[in-house]
N, C-alpha and C positions, 0 to 999 in steps of 0.2 A: 206804151212806152218809149216815144220823141218826150213827153211830157213830165213820168219819170224821171227821167234824164238830163232836162234842161241846164239846169247846174253842172252841170257838169260840161252838155255841152256845150254854150257859150263862153263857161272858161274856155273852155281850150280853144275855140276859135277867135277870145276875144285871145288869146294867150298868141296866138297864133301868128294872128294880126297886129301883134303890136310885137310880138319880134320880128316878123319880117320889116314891117316897118321902123322899126330902129338900124336893124342892119343895113337895109339898106340906104337910107340917111346917112352912118356912119360913111355908108361906100362911094356914097354922090359926094356927100363935103370934102370925100379924102381925097377924090380928082376935081375939087375945088369951086363946087357948087358953095355959093349960103344957105343957110342950113332953112329957109325958107323953099327956096325953091328941091333943096334936099330933101325935104318934107311933104311938099305933093309928090313930087316922085315918085317916094315912097307909098307913099296911103294909096296912090292912084296900080300901081304894077301890084300892092300886097293887097286890096280886093276886086283887082284884078284875076287873079291869081283864085280866089276865091271862089271866083264865077267862072271861072272855063272849072274847076273840079264843080259845081255844081253842073253843070249845065252834062258834063261826061259823064255823072252819076243815072239824069234822069234820060240818056240818051244808050246807059246797056238797063233801064229799068230797074238799076237798083234805089228808085224814088219809091219805090209804089209801096204802099201797104197794104195788109190783109186786111185792114180793118177790125182789130183788136182793138 
């Protein structure tokens, strides 16, 4: 089922990371950070939020497959 949804998952997942990166970069730049530092901060936060969500899903047992 995940294989069938791969295009949608990659698109939505990539979109989430991209939008989060752009927003946080803008906020960091508004606080006076150079664009390079702002981009680094935003990428770290965007990717760490993805890792936290995956860990939470794993702990709740929602990552398990029934083998279909």
